DRENTOR-476649 format. One record per residue (C-alpha): residue number from 1; residue in three letters; x, y, z. Coordinates in nm, 4 decimals, always signed. Example, Ala and Ser with C-alpha at 12.3 -4.5 7.8 and 13.67 -1.06 7.14 Angstrom:
BEGIN
[pt 1 ALA [+1.2300 -0.4500 +0.7800]]
[pt 2 SER [+1.3670 -0.1060 +0.7140]]
! end
This chain:
BEGIN
[pt 1 MET [-1.6663 -2.6809 -0.1261]]
[pt 2 THR [-1.5104 -2.8797 -0.4133]]
[pt 3 ARG [-1.8159 -2.8095 -0.6499]]
[pt 4 LEU [-2.0496 -2.5426 -0.7662]]
[pt 5 ASN [-2.3219 -2.5485 -0.5115]]
[pt 6 ALA [-2.5748 -2.8047 -0.7137]]
[pt 7 ILE [-2.9039 -2.6902 -0.5523]]
[pt 8 ALA [-2.8146 -2.3543 -0.6553]]
[pt 9 ALA [-2.7691 -2.4325 -1.0551]]
[pt 10 TYR [-3.1395 -2.4353 -1.1029]]
[pt 11 LEU [-3.1240 -2.0296 -1.0811]]
[pt 12 SER [-2.9942 -2.0385 -1.3962]]
[pt 13 PHE [-2.7771 -1.7250 -1.4910]]
[pt 14 PHE [-2.6964 -1.6928 -1.1827]]
[pt 15 VAL [-2.4572 -2.0241 -1.2020]]
[pt 16 SER [-2.1394 -1.7854 -1.2874]]
[pt 17 LEU [-2.2764 -1.5092 -1.0651]]
[pt 18 LEU [-2.2162 -1.6999 -0.7418]]
[pt 19 PRO [-1.8558 -1.6205 -0.6365]]
[pt 20 LEU [-1.9808 -1.2067 -0.6695]]
[pt 21 MET [-2.3409 -1.2455 -0.4890]]
[pt 22 SER [-2.2318 -1.4314 -0.2090]]
[pt 23 ALA [-1.9846 -1.2226 -0.1404]]
[pt 24 ALA [-2.1486 -0.8938 -0.1415]]
[pt 25 GLN [-2.4012 -1.0695 +0.1043]]
[pt 26 GLN [-2.1178 -1.0887 +0.3170]]
[pt 27 ILE [-2.0173 -0.6943 +0.3531]]
[pt 28 ASP [-2.0955 -0.5593 +0.6606]]
[pt 29 SER [-2.4546 -0.3639 +0.5364]]
[pt 30 ASN [-2.3405 -0.0039 +0.7416]]
[pt 31 THR [-2.0995 +0.0318 +0.5162]]
[pt 32 SER [-2.3367 +0.0302 +0.1678]]
[pt 33 ILE [-2.5877 +0.3016 +0.0139]]
[pt 34 ASP [-2.9117 +0.3111 +0.2312]]
[pt 35 GLY [-2.8028 +0.0023 +0.4254]]
[pt 36 ARG [-2.7466 -0.2192 +0.1349]]
[pt 37 VAL [-2.5150 -0.3284 -0.1396]]
[pt 38 ASN [-2.6443 -0.2029 -0.5044]]
[pt 39 VAL [-2.4986 -0.4705 -0.7035]]
[pt 40 ILE [-2.5968 -0.5035 -1.1036]]
[pt 41 ASN [-2.6628 -0.8494 -1.1937]]
[pt 42 THR [-2.6886 -0.9450 -1.5759]]
[pt 43 ALA [-2.7416 -1.2695 -1.7763]]
[pt 44 VAL [-2.4042 -1.4209 -1.9913]]
[pt 45 PRO [-2.1128 -1.2219 -1.7534]]
[pt 46 PHE [-1.9438 -1.4391 -1.9243]]
[pt 47 LEU [-1.8795 -1.1940 -2.2010]]
[pt 48 ARG [-1.7431 -0.9220 -1.9599]]
[pt 49 ILE [-1.5107 -1.1637 -1.8536]]
[pt 50 SER [-1.1684 -1.0172 -2.0414]]
[pt 51 PRO [-1.0725 -1.3265 -2.2999]]
[pt 52 ASP [-0.6353 -1.1813 -2.3793]]
[pt 53 ALA [-0.3877 -1.2114 -2.1111]]
[pt 54 ARG [-0.2508 -0.9298 -2.2253]]
[pt 55 SER [-0.4762 -0.6433 -2.1462]]
[pt 56 GLY [-0.5449 -0.9440 -1.8368]]
[pt 57 ALA [-0.2310 -0.8149 -1.7182]]
[pt 58 MET [-0.2699 -0.4454 -1.7489]]
[pt 59 GLY [-0.5392 -0.4235 -1.5121]]
[pt 60 ASP [-0.8086 -0.4974 -1.7685]]
[pt 61 ALA [-0.7532 -0.2133 -1.9623]]
[pt 62 GLY [-0.7876 -0.2849 -2.4005]]
[pt 63 VAL [-0.9824 +0.0042 -2.5405]]
[pt 64 ALA [-0.7007 +0.2123 -2.6427]]
[pt 65 ILE [-0.4143 +0.0316 -2.6555]]
[pt 66 THR [-0.2671 -0.0845 -2.9643]]
[pt 67 PRO [-0.4815 -0.3419 -3.2036]]
[pt 68 ASP [-0.4371 -0.6552 -3.2041]]
[pt 69 ALA [-0.5672 -1.0150 -3.2615]]
[pt 70 ASN [-0.8099 -0.9564 -2.9806]]
[pt 71 SER [-0.9513 -0.6060 -3.0163]]
[pt 72 ILE [-1.3008 -0.7609 -3.2001]]
[pt 73 TYR [-1.3125 -0.7512 -2.7925]]
[pt 74 TRP [-1.2006 -0.4233 -2.6556]]
[pt 75 ASN [-1.2670 -0.1681 -2.9714]]
[pt 76 LEU [-1.3137 -0.3348 -3.2770]]
[pt 77 SER [-1.2344 +0.0288 -3.5183]]
[pt 78 LYS [-0.8310 -0.0281 -3.3771]]
[pt 79 ILE [-0.7912 -0.3106 -3.6125]]
[pt 80 PRO [-0.7277 -0.1099 -3.9015]]
[pt 81 PHE [-0.4657 +0.0642 -3.7354]]
[pt 82 ALA [-0.2782 -0.2906 -3.7199]]
[pt 83 SER [+0.0981 -0.2922 -3.7836]]
[pt 84 GLN [+0.0006 -0.6669 -3.9540]]
[pt 85 SER [-0.2595 -0.7128 -4.1928]]
[pt 86 GLY [-0.3520 -1.0055 -3.9884]]
[pt 87 ALA [-0.3402 -1.1861 -3.6629]]
[pt 88 LEU [-0.5007 -1.5254 -3.5096]]
[pt 89 SER [-0.5250 -1.5543 -3.1012]]
[pt 90 VAL [-0.5764 -1.8494 -2.8650]]
[pt 91 THR [-0.6222 -1.7680 -2.5286]]
[pt 92 TYR [-0.7168 -2.0192 -2.2331]]
[pt 93 THR [-0.8337 -1.8638 -1.8767]]
[pt 94 PRO [-0.9195 -2.1000 -1.6145]]
[pt 95 TRP [-1.2206 -2.0025 -1.3652]]
[pt 96 LEU [-1.2287 -2.1037 -1.0065]]
[pt 97 THR [-0.9371 -2.2656 -0.9825]]
[pt 98 GLN [-0.9398 -2.2655 -0.5895]]
[pt 99 LEU [-1.2384 -2.4757 -0.5711]]
[pt 100 VAL [-1.2866 -2.6519 -0.8847]]
[pt 101 ASN [-1.0588 -2.7730 -1.1632]]
[pt 102 ASP [-1.2972 -2.8019 -1.4748]]
[pt 103 VAL [-1.4870 -2.4631 -1.5044]]
[pt 104 TYR [-1.2300 -2.2151 -1.7903]]
[pt 105 LEU [-1.3126 -1.9921 -2.0510]]
[pt 106 ALA [-1.1444 -2.0423 -2.3840]]
[pt 107 ASP [-1.0880 -1.8357 -2.6839]]
[pt 108 LEU [-1.0467 -1.7662 -3.0071]]
[pt 109 SER [-1.0160 -1.4464 -3.2173]]
[pt 110 GLY [-0.8511 -1.2777 -3.5105]]
[pt 111 TYR [-0.8714 -1.0049 -3.8028]]
[pt 112 LYS [-0.7720 -0.9604 -4.1779]]
[pt 113 GLN [-0.7192 -0.6187 -4.3174]]
[pt 114 LEU [-0.8914 -0.6126 -4.6611]]
[pt 115 ASP [-0.7296 -0.3568 -4.7962]]
[pt 116 GLU [-0.5823 +0.0390 -4.6252]]
[pt 117 THR [-0.8516 +0.1488 -4.5301]]
[pt 118 GLN [-1.1536 -0.1851 -4.4031]]
[pt 119 SER [-1.1107 -0.5061 -4.2159]]
[pt 120 ILE [-1.2923 -0.7992 -4.0737]]
[pt 121 ALA [-1.2705 -0.9448 -3.7468]]
[pt 122 ALA [-1.4138 -1.2910 -3.5747]]
[pt 123 SER [-1.4249 -1.4724 -3.2389]]
[pt 124 LEU [-1.5499 -1.7321 -3.0946]]
[pt 125 ARG [-1.5673 -1.7252 -2.7038]]
[pt 126 TYR [-1.7087 -2.0588 -2.5222]]
[pt 127 PHE [-1.7510 -2.0370 -2.1313]]
[pt 128 SER [-1.7995 -2.4058 -2.0017]]
[pt 129 LEU [-1.9094 -2.4794 -1.6126]]
[pt 130 GLY [-1.7794 -2.8115 -1.5548]]
[pt 131 ASN [-2.0247 -3.0490 -1.4228]]
[pt 132 VAL [-2.3045 -2.9620 -1.2113]]
[pt 133 GLN [-2.5398 -3.2155 -1.0046]]
[pt 134 PHE [-2.8855 -3.0953 -1.0006]]
[pt 135 TYR [-3.1354 -3.1317 -0.7519]]
[pt 136 ASP [-3.5119 -3.0974 -0.7058]]
[pt 137 PHE [-3.6934 -2.8804 -0.3834]]
[pt 138 ARG [-3.7155 -3.2446 -0.1960]]
[pt 139 GLY [-3.3760 -3.2950 -0.2386]]
[pt 140 MET [-3.4181 -3.5746 -0.5062]]
[pt 141 ASP [-3.0735 -3.6452 -0.7421]]
[pt 142 GLN [-3.1863 -3.5378 -1.1019]]
[pt 143 GLY [-2.8562 -3.5771 -1.2609]]
[pt 144 GLN [-2.5781 -3.4347 -1.3511]]
[pt 145 PHE [-2.5421 -3.1676 -1.6229]]
[pt 146 HIS [-2.2724 -2.9510 -1.8117]]
[pt 147 PRO [-2.3958 -2.5711 -1.7726]]
[pt 148 ARG [-2.1969 -2.4005 -2.1090]]
[pt 149 GLU [-2.2267 -2.0746 -2.3114]]
[pt 150 PHE [-2.0778 -1.9322 -2.5870]]
[pt 151 ALA [-2.0669 -1.6415 -2.8189]]
[pt 152 ILE [-1.9635 -1.5959 -3.1751]]
[pt 153 ASP [-1.8754 -1.2890 -3.2871]]
[pt 154 GLY [-1.8376 -1.1094 -3.6326]]
[pt 155 GLY [-1.7471 -0.7026 -3.7186]]
[pt 156 TYR [-1.6480 -0.5024 -4.0113]]
[pt 157 ALA [-1.4000 -0.1710 -3.9271]]
[pt 158 ARG [-1.3133 +0.1152 -4.1883]]
[pt 159 LYS [-1.0609 +0.4144 -4.1064]]
[pt 160 LEU [-1.2576 +0.7212 -4.1486]]
[pt 161 SER [-0.9100 +0.9193 -4.2279]]
[pt 162 ASP [-0.5413 +0.8463 -4.1096]]
[pt 163 HIS [-0.6087 +0.9327 -3.7433]]
[pt 164 TRP [-1.0290 +0.7844 -3.7074]]
[pt 165 GLY [-1.1557 +0.4566 -3.7108]]
[pt 166 LEU [-1.4891 +0.3089 -3.6971]]
[pt 167 GLY [-1.5933 -0.0434 -3.6165]]
[pt 168 ILE [-1.9057 -0.2685 -3.5381]]
[pt 169 ALA [-2.0016 -0.5773 -3.4674]]
[pt 170 LEU [-2.2869 -0.8629 -3.4476]]
[pt 171 ARG [-2.2890 -1.1577 -3.1864]]
[pt 172 TYR [-2.4797 -1.4794 -3.1063]]
[pt 173 ILE [-2.4944 -1.5521 -2.7683]]
[pt 174 TYR [-2.6322 -1.9429 -2.6818]]
[pt 175 SER [-2.6190 -2.0015 -2.3043]]
[pt 176 ASN [-2.7359 -2.3416 -2.1751]]
[pt 177 LEU [-2.6785 -2.3832 -1.8169]]
[pt 178 ALA [-2.9663 -2.5762 -1.6516]]
[pt 179 SER [-3.1652 -2.6901 -1.9927]]
[pt 180 GLY [-3.4227 -2.9669 -1.9122]]
[pt 181 TYR [-3.3996 -2.8958 -1.5296]]
[pt 182 ASN [-3.7595 -2.9127 -1.3120]]
[pt 183 PRO [-3.7083 -2.8102 -0.9766]]
[pt 184 ASP [-4.0872 -2.8740 -0.9183]]
[pt 185 ASN [-4.1755 -2.5468 -0.9417]]
[pt 186 GLY [-4.3871 -2.5238 -1.2342]]
[pt 187 SER [-4.0740 -2.3874 -1.4510]]
[pt 188 THR [-3.8807 -2.6175 -1.6937]]
[pt 189 TYR [-3.5511 -2.4348 -1.7725]]
[pt 190 LYS [-3.4245 -2.4187 -2.1679]]
[pt 191 ALA [-3.1069 -2.2452 -2.3084]]
[pt 192 GLY [-3.1206 -1.8673 -2.3122]]
[pt 193 GLN [-3.0555 -1.7151 -2.6517]]
[pt 194 ALA [-2.9753 -1.3776 -2.7609]]
[pt 195 VAL [-2.8423 -1.1590 -3.0340]]
[pt 196 ALA [-2.6181 -0.8396 -3.0069]]
[pt 197 GLY [-2.4226 -0.5842 -3.1487]]
[pt 198 ASP [-2.1232 -0.3241 -3.0611]]
[pt 199 VAL [-2.0712 +0.0021 -3.1873]]
[pt 200 SER [-1.6778 +0.1532 -3.1383]]
[pt 201 THR [-1.4532 +0.4273 -3.2468]]
[pt 202 TYR [-1.0881 +0.5255 -3.1799]]
[pt 203 TYR [-0.8936 +0.7774 -3.2242]]
[pt 204 THR [-0.4387 +0.8029 -3.3103]]
[pt 205 ALA [-0.1815 +1.0325 -3.3539]]
[pt 206 THR [+0.2135 +0.9632 -3.3395]]
[pt 207 VAL [+0.4737 +1.2934 -3.3215]]
[pt 208 GLU [+0.8213 +1.2119 -3.4264]]
[pt 209 ASN [+1.1109 +1.3644 -3.2409]]
[pt 210 ASP [+1.4560 +1.4764 -3.4466]]
[pt 211 ASN [+1.6260 +1.2494 -3.2365]]
[pt 212 GLY [+1.3913 +0.8961 -3.4109]]
[pt 213 GLY [+1.2252 +0.8762 -3.1459]]
[pt 214 SER [+0.7922 +0.9085 -3.1181]]
[pt 215 HIS [+0.5280 +1.0049 -2.9084]]
[pt 216 THR [+0.1711 +0.8502 -2.9205]]
[pt 217 TRP [-0.1986 +0.9466 -2.8015]]
[pt 218 SER [-0.5027 +0.7386 -2.8663]]
[pt 219 PHE [-0.8717 +0.7348 -2.7901]]
[pt 220 GLY [-1.1123 +0.5190 -2.7810]]
[pt 221 ALA [-1.4536 +0.4424 -2.7045]]
[pt 222 ALA [-1.6905 +0.1296 -2.7483]]
[pt 223 ILE [-2.0772 +0.0553 -2.6697]]
[pt 224 THR [-2.1213 -0.3175 -2.6220]]
[pt 225 ASN [-2.3682 -0.6326 -2.6137]]
[pt 226 VAL [-2.6556 -0.4327 -2.7070]]
[pt 227 GLY [-2.9143 -0.6481 -2.7659]]
[pt 228 ASN [-3.2237 -0.8319 -2.6397]]
[pt 229 LYS [-3.2829 -0.9333 -2.3166]]
[pt 230 ILE [-3.2663 -1.3138 -2.2170]]
[pt 231 SER [-3.4906 -1.5526 -2.0849]]
[pt 232 TYR [-3.4081 -1.9498 -1.9497]]
[pt 233 THR [-3.7635 -2.0561 -1.9507]]
[pt 234 ASN [-4.1024 -2.0689 -2.1775]]
[pt 235 GLY [-4.3002 -1.7959 -2.2112]]
[pt 236 ALA [-4.0868 -1.6284 -1.8891]]
[pt 237 ALA [-4.2347 -1.2956 -1.7738]]
[pt 238 GLN [-3.9012 -1.1671 -1.5757]]
[pt 239 LYS [-3.6206 -1.1536 -1.8337]]
[pt 240 ASN [-3.3320 -1.0716 -1.7813]]
[pt 241 PHE [-3.0878 -0.7674 -1.9419]]
[pt 242 LEU [-2.7142 -0.8428 -2.1112]]
[pt 243 PRO [-2.3998 -0.6767 -1.9548]]
[pt 244 THR [-2.4416 -0.3744 -2.2124]]
[pt 245 ASN [-2.1899 -0.1428 -2.1577]]
[pt 246 LEU [-2.0435 +0.1725 -2.2293]]
[pt 247 GLY [-1.6000 +0.1782 -2.2185]]
[pt 248 ILE [-1.3844 +0.4706 -2.2516]]
[pt 249 GLY [-1.0261 +0.4792 -2.2938]]
[pt 250 GLY [-0.6959 +0.6444 -2.3268]]
[pt 251 ALA [-0.3765 +0.5666 -2.3779]]
[pt 252 TYR [+0.0308 +0.7262 -2.4344]]
[pt 253 THR [+0.2918 +0.5776 -2.5627]]
[pt 254 THR [+0.6297 +0.7067 -2.5696]]
[pt 255 GLN [+0.9487 +0.5260 -2.8141]]
[pt 256 PRO [+1.2370 +0.7468 -2.6789]]
[pt 257 ASP [+1.4916 +0.4934 -2.9513]]
[pt 258 GLU [+1.4044 +0.2095 -3.1490]]
[pt 259 TYR [+1.4674 -0.0424 -2.9194]]
[pt 260 ASN [+1.2679 +0.0953 -2.6126]]
[pt 261 LYS [+0.8321 +0.1500 -2.6184]]
[pt 262 ILE [+0.6332 +0.1984 -2.3235]]
[pt 263 THR [+0.2488 +0.2668 -2.2620]]
[pt 264 PHE [+0.0442 +0.3881 -1.9856]]
[pt 265 THR [-0.3149 +0.3699 -2.0404]]
[pt 266 ILE [-0.6672 +0.3674 -1.8471]]
[pt 267 ASP [-1.0142 +0.2311 -1.8945]]
[pt 268 LEU [-1.3436 +0.3561 -1.7147]]
[pt 269 ASN [-1.6485 +0.1160 -1.7871]]
[pt 270 LYS [-2.0245 +0.1308 -1.6754]]
[pt 271 LEU [-2.3158 -0.0715 -1.7456]]
[pt 272 LEU [-2.5610 +0.0074 -1.9212]]
[pt 273 VAL [-2.8465 -0.1962 -1.6881]]
[pt 274 PRO [-3.0602 -0.0074 -1.4361]]
[pt 275 THR [-2.9913 -0.0049 -1.1130]]
[pt 276 PRO [-3.2096 -0.2731 -0.9396]]
[pt 277 PRO [-3.4993 -0.0595 -0.7362]]
[pt 278 LYS [-3.4651 -0.0433 -0.3264]]
[pt 279 ASP [-3.7208 -0.2291 -0.2537]]
[pt 280 SER [-3.8664 -0.5630 -0.3983]]
[pt 281 ALA [-4.1879 -0.3705 -0.4973]]
[pt 282 GLY [-4.0547 -0.1855 -0.7364]]
[pt 283 LEU [-3.8975 -0.5127 -0.9617]]
[pt 284 ALA [-4.1608 -0.5868 -1.1124]]
[pt 285 ASN [-4.1256 -0.2560 -1.3020]]
[pt 286 TYR [-3.8192 -0.3094 -1.3272]]
[pt 287 TYR [-3.8540 -0.6196 -1.5629]]
[pt 288 ASP [-4.0898 -0.4228 -1.7694]]
[pt 289 ILE [-3.7587 -0.1725 -1.8800]]
[pt 290 GLY [-3.7072 -0.2639 -2.2305]]
[pt 291 VAL [-3.3498 -0.2063 -2.3686]]
[pt 292 VAL [-3.3150 +0.1327 -2.4741]]
[pt 293 GLU [-3.4897 +0.2479 -2.2490]]
[pt 294 GLY [-3.2507 +0.0778 -1.9817]]
[pt 295 ILE [-2.9681 +0.2192 -2.1287]]
[pt 296 PHE [-3.1055 +0.5821 -2.0566]]
[pt 297 LYS [-3.1921 +0.4855 -1.7354]]
[pt 298 SER [-2.8767 +0.3362 -1.6528]]
[pt 299 PHE [-2.7210 +0.6985 -1.6562]]
[pt 300 GLY [-2.9679 +0.8251 -1.3671]]
[pt 301 ASP [-3.1503 +0.5830 -1.1901]]
[pt 302 ALA [-2.9365 +0.4835 -0.9156]]
[pt 303 PRO [-3.1506 +0.4767 -0.5308]]
[pt 304 GLY [-2.8318 +0.6886 -0.4048]]
[pt 305 GLY [-2.8412 +0.9303 -0.6619]]
[pt 306 LEU [-2.4989 +1.0898 -0.8436]]
[pt 307 LYS [-2.3094 +0.9479 -0.5904]]
[pt 308 GLU [-2.3930 +0.5862 -0.6785]]
[pt 309 GLU [-2.4018 +0.6206 -1.0351]]
[pt 310 LEU [-2.0325 +0.7300 -1.0429]]
[pt 311 GLU [-1.9586 +0.4191 -0.8032]]
[pt 312 GLU [-2.1232 +0.2187 -1.0797]]
[pt 313 ILE [-1.8009 +0.3367 -1.3138]]
[pt 314 THR [-1.5017 +0.0797 -1.2788]]
[pt 315 TYR [-1.1105 +0.1947 -1.3617]]
[pt 316 SER [-0.8584 +0.0204 -1.4836]]
[pt 317 ILE [-0.4874 +0.1096 -1.5284]]
[pt 318 GLY [-0.1953 -0.0529 -1.7147]]
[pt 319 VAL [+0.1440 +0.0353 -1.8297]]
[pt 320 GLU [+0.3507 -0.2015 -2.1237]]
[pt 321 TYR [+0.6910 -0.2096 -2.1484]]
[pt 322 TRP [+0.8897 -0.3579 -2.4871]]
[pt 323 TYR [+1.2114 -0.4044 -2.5405]]
[pt 324 ASN [+1.2893 -0.4044 -2.9287]]
[pt 325 ASP [+0.9148 -0.5595 -2.9563]]
[pt 326 LEU [+1.0568 -0.8936 -2.8240]]
[pt 327 PHE [+0.9776 -0.8674 -2.4738]]
[pt 328 ALA [+0.7337 -0.7067 -2.2622]]
[pt 329 VAL [+0.6576 -0.6559 -1.9016]]
[pt 330 ARG [+0.3060 -0.5596 -1.7912]]
[pt 331 GLY [+0.1235 -0.4250 -1.4832]]
[pt 332 GLY [-0.2100 -0.2944 -1.3691]]
[pt 333 TYR [-0.4912 -0.2287 -1.0708]]
[pt 334 PHE [-0.8903 -0.3144 -1.1443]]
[pt 335 HIS [-1.1024 -0.1079 -0.9392]]
[pt 336 GLU [-1.4975 -0.0867 -0.8848]]
[pt 337 SER [-1.6747 -0.0053 -0.5512]]
[pt 338 LYS [-1.7151 -0.2365 -0.2434]]
[pt 339 TYR [-2.0698 -0.1622 -0.3290]]
[pt 340 LYS [-2.1231 -0.2611 -0.6557]]
[pt 341 GLY [-1.9331 -0.6119 -0.6457]]
[pt 342 ASP [-1.6041 -0.4384 -0.4922]]
[pt 343 ARG [-1.3460 -0.6353 -0.7039]]
[pt 344 GLN [-1.0117 -0.4956 -0.6470]]
[pt 345 TYR [-0.7068 -0.6738 -0.7861]]
[pt 346 PHE [-0.3488 -0.5728 -0.9013]]
[pt 347 THR [-0.1998 -0.7148 -1.2189]]
[pt 348 ALA [+0.1318 -0.8807 -1.3422]]
[pt 349 GLY [+0.2084 -1.0715 -1.6677]]
[pt 350 LEU [+0.4951 -1.1013 -1.9050]]
[pt 351 GLY [+0.5089 -1.0993 -2.3260]]
[pt 352 LEU [+0.7257 -1.2785 -2.6061]]
[pt 353 LYS [+0.7044 -1.2090 -2.9508]]
[pt 354 TYR [+0.9757 -1.4208 -3.2052]]
[pt 355 ASN [+0.9051 -1.3244 -3.5565]]
[pt 356 SER [+0.5078 -1.3802 -3.6193]]
[pt 357 PHE [+0.4566 -1.5846 -3.2928]]
[pt 358 GLY [+0.3886 -1.4149 -2.9759]]
[pt 359 LEU [+0.3261 -1.6056 -2.6464]]
[pt 360 ASN [+0.1396 -1.3633 -2.3195]]
[pt 361 PHE [+0.1122 -1.4275 -1.9698]]
[pt 362 SER [-0.0949 -1.3112 -1.6777]]
[pt 363 TYR [-0.1597 -1.3347 -1.2962]]
[pt 364 LEU [-0.3775 -1.1362 -1.0889]]
[pt 365 VAL [-0.3527 -1.0736 -0.7021]]
[pt 366 PRO [-0.6191 -0.9655 -0.5341]]
[pt 367 SER [-0.6328 -0.6505 -0.3201]]
[pt 368 GLY [-0.8858 -0.4444 -0.1433]]
[pt 369 SER [-1.0831 -0.5476 +0.1881]]
[pt 370 GLY [-1.0159 -0.9174 +0.1314]]
[pt 371 ILE [-1.3959 -1.0462 +0.1586]]
[pt 372 GLN [-1.4495 -1.0616 -0.2399]]
[pt 373 ARG [-1.2771 -1.3368 -0.3554]]
[pt 374 ASN [-1.2035 -1.3112 -0.7697]]
[pt 375 PRO [-1.2281 -1.6180 -0.9410]]
[pt 376 LEU [-0.9228 -1.5373 -1.1000]]
[pt 377 SER [-0.7152 -1.4968 -0.7927]]
[pt 378 ASN [-0.3983 -1.6050 -0.8106]]
[pt 379 THR [-0.4458 -1.7900 -1.1198]]
[pt 380 LEU [-0.2167 -1.7811 -1.4175]]
[pt 381 ARG [-0.3726 -1.7635 -1.8173]]
[pt 382 PHE [-0.2285 -1.7385 -2.1663]]
[pt 383 SER [-0.2506 -1.6235 -2.4543]]
[pt 384 LEU [-0.1040 -1.7435 -2.7994]]
[pt 385 LEU [-0.0292 -1.5015 -3.1031]]
[pt 386 PHE [+0.0145 -1.5547 -3.4247]]
[pt 387 ASP [+0.0730 -1.2527 -3.6774]]
[pt 388 PHE [+0.0308 -1.3050 -4.0646]]
[pt 389 GLY [+0.0910 -1.0930 -4.3587]]
[pt 390 LYS [+0.2611 -0.8520 -4.4171]]
[pt 391 LYS [+0.3129 -0.4808 -4.1787]]
[pt 392 GLN [+0.0840 -0.2139 -4.3595]]
! end
């Protein structure tokens, strides 16, 4: 297979989930809850793809680590605590490199501190799915199309004290996966659009040692992508949830001297989206669930009970070592239950910084059962960073 399945392209938002869905369906049903895998699917899943190589090298953990230009994705409330008054980041992430060569995620993010307590940030994420050949149900050629999605973010963050911060962000989402396509089933597909918001908080405290070293504890939480449901046909009765997510993270940094610094971090993430019902008869009621109702339901509606609810939580563990703020080595691990997608992988990466310029690399090594092939497996991605403005 050298191209994304063209016939399946009309399935609109499922296009970008094809690798995950096909792998999940291959898992032995005898090992799943109530006889089957129960993966939560949402629209615009590109909003949950890590957009920067630094966190990508730390197991996709970023809620509580030190702030940088990509904090608008992980936790906007960190930005007032950044050491630079402004920063910009550009990231390129190849996608499905083992199948195609024209699918990628590009991200441009940055922030500016307005004063000692206030900051603003913005970002643009663009996800290109290359060129896809469309066919109708009779197998007739309907031409090529270029599926693409993007999100534009803007946010404001403020210090509530020397240790606490709060951030809010708004996001416009555009998803054009099969616009104009008519598969002869009475529906013509269009671009989906949505507006969403984030709210986040951050706490950090540093203790200085008598020998000149320090210890820093940081905690963060963010609820992201809270917005209207999205559809890809006119008058669609079945509108799809955005990937609303709750992320909670902690980080510990120890700096024994002015040259060496090491950070350990862990993130827990859970989609605030209702779990699919056990049978097809419940799908009608599933699509009738509202956004706010769905957020609350997501904490207790799993067919497998508390056990399945806990399996909907993914965790990321990461470590980062800096020498003299010039060279960094990173590593991490990401785990997702085999019943909820089976993404399990190790990550590694490097960071370089000279004056106001920085460069980060990350690499993903798949692990686990080997059934689930992550779209980023054995892929190198990189971020360019530019700091500007004096340190606060």
